[in-house]
N, C-alpha and C positions, 0 to 999 in steps of 0.2 A: 511919519507917523509911522510907528509900531505894527509890522504884519501880522495879519491872522495866520496861524499855523492849524491846519487841519490835514490830519490822517485818511487817506483816500477812504479806509472803511466806515468814517462818518458821511462818504456822500453814498457809497454802493458796497455791498457785501464782496461782487464778486469783477473784475476788471478782463472781461473776457469778450464783449461781443458791443456794436453800433448800439443796443440797445440799451443795454451796460452804461456805456457810454454818456446816453442822452437822460437816462435817470440819475447818474452823478452830477451832469449839469444841473439839473431839475432843483438839485439839492443846494450845489453849489451859488445860485443865483440869491439863496438867503443873508451870502455874504459879501457878494463882487457889491461894489460900489461905498460900502464901507471904510474898507481898508484893505492895504495889497495882501493878498493872498500866498502864503506858501501852502502846496498841496503835497501832503508827503507820502510816497509808495517804498519809501524804506521797509514798513513790512510785510508786503505784498510780494506774494512768489509768484505768483504769473501777472503778466499786464501784455493784452494782444495790442497788435499795432492798429486793429480797428477800432479796439474801446479807446486808446489814445488819441486817433485820427476824427473821433467822432466828437470827443470832450474838447479837444484843443478847436475843432470848428464852430463847436458851440460860441466855446469863449470870445473867440474871435471875432464872430457874428455880433455879441454882444457890445466890442470894443474896449474888451477889459484884460486881453493878453499881456500887456504890458504890464499887467498888477499884479500877475499870477508868475511864480514860481514853481519849479518841479523839481521837487528835491526827491533823488531816485537813489540806489545804494549800487549801482554796481554800471559800466561801463554800458552794459545791454540794454539797457531801458531809453539809455542816454542816446546811443545807437536810435533807436524806433524813434526817437525827438527828433534826429538828426535826417531821418528820411522825410517824414511829415515837414518839418522846416522845408525841405528842398523842392517835394514836390506841392506844397501850397504857398511856397515863396513867402512864409512869416517868419517873426523872431520869436525864440520859444529863450525864456529863461530856465536855466538850470541849477541845481549843483548838485553832485555828490557828497552824500554821506552831509558833513561838518564844512565844505571846501568852501571858498568863496561862491557864492551867483557869474555865473557866466552864462554868454550867448553861445548857443548852442551852434556849433560850425553844420552849415545844410549840408547835405550830402545827396547831389542831383540824381535825380532818379534815372536808373538803368532801367532798360528792358529786360527780362528774363530770356535767356539764352534758351532757345527752343529746347525740347529734348524729345528725343525719338527713342523708342520702346521698339525693340526688333518685333519683328511679325510674328502676333500669336499661333502659338503651338500646341493643336487641341490637347487638352489632356489625357 
């Protein structure tokens, strides 16, 4: 069965918040279970980690994550997918531009290092 190709703009105009991730999933539900889906982020300038996390979590809860491929234009977005794959323990499929589909290699979650600011000095 041939996959359905959707540009992310068909699901939402902005890819920046968890609420927009929920909105995109709500639109995506129209296409799930009909055919495998490729969601194309190649025209999207900015994609936040929280947006992707919410969208992918919603897809996973619908048991359709194995039928979805994320097409991205660069390694930067794939790195975000790898972080989600690592901390959610999920298998995510991706392609960069027109390369072959591959499983994202999960990045283990690492705690952020504490950052200490010098004592505040009054202005």
